[in-house]
N, C-alpha and C positions, 0 to 999 in steps of 0.2 A: 572410600573418604573422597572427597575434590577435590580442588589444591583451585592455587589462584586464577590457573589455568582454564579454568572453569565458564568465570566469571568477564574472560576479557570480553575485549570489543568484539566486533566480524568485521575480519578486512570485510577489505574491499573481493577478490577475490574467489569469497566465502556465498557472495551478491550473484542471479544470472538472472538480467535485463532482461524482460519479454514482452514485445510490441505488443501494444492492447492487438494492434488492425489484430496477428494472428492470433485472439483468443476469439474462443466460439461466440457470437455475441449472446448466445442465453447464460451462459460461463458467467464472460467476463460482465452482468448486468446485480447477475448475485455476487461475485468477488466485490464491487459498489454495494450494494445491498449490506456483503458479513462485515464493509472497512466500517463505512457511515454509523454502524448501529455498534460497533466496538462501545463498551463505558471506556469514559475518558477522553471517549474524540468532544472536542473543544473550533462552535461554528462564531464563537463571541456572544456577545451580549443581547447579542434578535434569535427566541426559534426559528431553525427551521422546518420547514415540512421532512419529511424523507424522502419526495418526488425531489425537493432542492439542491437537500442533498448526494442526491444520486447523483445530478442534470451538471451540479458543482464540480463533481469529481470527475463525468465525464465529458466535463467542456477545462481541464488540468493536467486528464488528460492527452487531449486532443489537442492545447496546447502547447504539449512538451513540460511545463512546470511539474508533474507529473508522471512520474513511473510504477508500469506491473514492474517488482519482485520477490527470484523467488528464491528463502535464502534455501543454502544449499546445509547451511549446521543442522537447520529445524525444520524441512524437507517441508515450509510450510511456504506459500504465494503472499504478499498485500501492494497496497500502494500505497508510497511514500515520496512523498516531497523531493525534487531530483538533487536539488541544492546541498538536503541531510547524508548521500552515499559521494557524492563526487568534491 
C-alpha cells in the first residue's frame, strides 16, 4: 500500500544536473527529440515543426535557461526550465 510520502514532491537533492556539453551529441539529440515530442508539451498558439522545437530546446540549453537533469528517484533523464528546480 502506498502512503502520502510516495506522492511527495521530489526534493532538490533527488535531481542531478547534467551539463549538456558532457552528453554524447547523438544521445543529446535523441533526448531533445524525446522531450519535445512528449504528450502535453505546449509551444503556444503557433504550430512548430519538430526541427524548430528541437532547435529551440538546444538554444535554451545553450543559454542556460533549460537544464538536463537526472531524476534519482525515477531513474530518468529530462530537460526542464532551470527556474522550475531552483
